N, C-alpha and C positions, 0 to 999 in steps of 0.2 A: 771514670766509673760519676756516677750521681745518685741521691737519693733518690729522683722520680722515676717511675716505674716504666718500661714499655708499654705499647699497646698492640695487641694481637689484633689484624684487622681482617673481619670475614666476608668472604665475597661468594661464598658457597649459598646457595638456597636452601639447600636440604638442612633442616637445623642438628639433625642428630649428627649427620657426618662432619657441620662445623663443630657441635662440642666436643668432638671426637678428636679435631684437629688442633682444636685450643688444648687439649690438654697434652697431645701430641707435642706441642711445640713446648708448652710446660715444663713439661720433665724432661726433654733434650736442652732447654738452656738452664735446668734444675733453679727454676725460679718456683718460688710459691707465687699464689693466686694474687696476693698484694702487689706484687714486684710485674708483674703482667697482667693489664687489664685486657678487657676485650670489648670487642665494639661492630655489632653488626650493619657493614654498609649497604647490605643488600636492602636491608628495612629501614634504615636510620641513616641520615646525613651526617658528615664528619661533624663532630661537637667543634667549635667556632674557637675555641679556645684549645685545642688538639694541641699546636706546638708550643704551644706554653705550658700544658700539662706534662706532656709524653718526654722522656728522651729519646726514643726512637719508636718505630714502626717494625712491624713484622705481618707481610701480607702472603696469606694464604692461598691456597688453589682454589680452582672452580672448574665446573663444567662449560663456562661461559669461552667462548673462542675471539679474541681480537680480530682474527684477520674474516670473520662473517660479515657479510654485506650489511652497511649500517642501515640499510630498511629492513632486517630481519632480525635488528638488536630491540629488545624490548626495551619501555622507559626507564626502567629501574636498570638494565645493564648501561644504557647508553650514561647515566647519571654516574652511577657506578664508578667507569671509566674515566670519565670525568674528573673525579675526586682524584682516582688514584693516580693519574696523573697531576693534579696537583699535589700531592704530597711529595711523587718524584721531582718535581719541577722545584720546590720548596727545599729538600732535604740537598739536590744538586746545587743549589745556588749558593749556598751558605756554611755557615759554622753551628747552624740550630740541630735539631735531631738527625738521627742517624735515619737508615730504612733497609730491610734484607726484603725484597719482593721474591717471590718462587711461584714455579711454575707459570698459569696463565698471569700472573703480574710480571715476569719479563716481560710477556709481548705488551703490554701495557709500555712500561719504561722504552720500549725498543723505538713505540711507533712514536712515542713522543721526543724522543731524540732525533727522527727524523731517519729510521733506520725502516726495513722492509720484515712483517712478521708473514712466514707463506708456508702453506699445507706440505710444504713439499718436505717439510723435514719434522716428519711426526715420529713418535717412537713409542714399540708394542709396551704393553703393560708389563711391569715385570722390573728383573732387574741387568741393568748395563754397567760395562766398564766405563771410567770415564777417568781421565788425565786430566793433572794441574799443566799448565803453560809455564813458564819461567818467571812470567811478573806473578804468576798465582802463587809459585812457591816462597815469593819473595813478599806476598802480602800478608798483613799483620792477621788477616781473620782466616785465608785460604791456607797458609803456609802452615798450618796447625795441622793438614792433612797429609795423608801419605801420598806420593807423587801420582798415584795411579789406583784406585779406589773403586766399589762396586756401590752403584745408588739405584735409586727406584726412580720409575719413570712411568707416565703415562698421560701422552698428550699429541693433539692432533693435527698441533702446528708448531712454529719453531721460527727463530728467528736467522734470519740468511746469513748473516754477515754480523761482525761487530758495528755498534753504530757510530758515531761523529761523537767522540769526546770519550769514548767506554775504551777500558783496558780486559782484554779478554783474559780469564782467570783461568778456564777449564773447558773440557772439550771434549767430542769424541767422533767415531765416524759417523755415525746415524745420525746427530744433530750439533753440528762442526761451533754451535756457541751454547756451552752446558752453563756459562756464568761469567760474569764481568762485575767492572767496579764503574764507577763515574766518581770522578772526585776522591776524597776519602771518608765520605758518609752513606754513598750510596750502592748498594749489593743485590745483586740479580742473581737466582739460579733455576734454572729449566727442569733440572731434577728436584725431587722432595727430599728435602734436608732431614726432615721432622720425623717420621712415620718408625718403629719399628715394625718387624715382616707383620706382626702378628695384626699392628693395627691398619696395615696396609691390604691386608687381605678382606679385612671387616669394612674397608671404606670400596674395596673391588664391588663386593655384596650391594651396595647402594648402588652403584652405576653400573651395574653386571649388563643391562639392556638400554646403556648409551653407548653403544659405538664403539668402546675402548679396547674391545676385546669380545669375541663369538663365547656367549653366554653358557652354550655346552662346556665351553672349554674352561668354565671356570676353576674346577677340582687340578686342573692339569697344570693349570698357570699359576694358582696359589700355591701349590707343593711348588713348585719352583721359587716360588717369593720365599717360602718359606724357610727353604733349603739354604738362600742366600745371607751373606755375612754384609750387613750396612753398620758398620760400628764407626766408619768414617763420618758420612755424611752429617751426622749431630752436633759432630767438634764445630764444625761451622756455625753452629747456633750459639752453642757454648760460649767459643769464641767473642763471637757478635755480640753477645747478651754483658761477657766479662770487661769487653771493651767502650762498649755505650750503655749497657743498662745499669740497674740500681744496684748501688754497695749492698 
């Protein structure tokens, strides 16, 4: 534990969705606003002193896709991905800040480590079953979860296999790499650990025309989401905050 705050790193262009995601992370981690700072990486570069000011980083999701051709990416996305790689590389290399990369972020870390991010492992919007590996059950952060739990997903790409140097922590049939760890301070998840079911349906409304699901099926999918129990994933964030966040 430390007195330095954690930093939520926003990688969503949609301001309203990003603000709601920050609140979801803060609530899930049981942190006050002074304990979880926030930075909009879409619009502003990472502060030069970020590694000195913060005890760790939590990276949210995004409609961006790592696997998209580089020629189709905006300058903002290319810069953003470069800076996320910088965070991941710094955390993986030493005893400085910790980091939790979620959703889109796992793809950035996978590519940085030399792994493959592929469109072959998408998951539909909604609840899915996730299982911890033996390493996941022994992990100080993931080991707080039930061995099998329900999480929320919505992604168009996934990690093909655990990248070099990483330890697989969670998996399922649809997307074989749901979470992994690098060293003892860099964590990634494909699933969303932070939202309540209500917050997730509100996010669905923002992205209902972005190809994650049929827009006409919103009510049906939202009903499945609201009926799901997703009490376990937030425990990952609470354990991360307890281990690496401010006292």
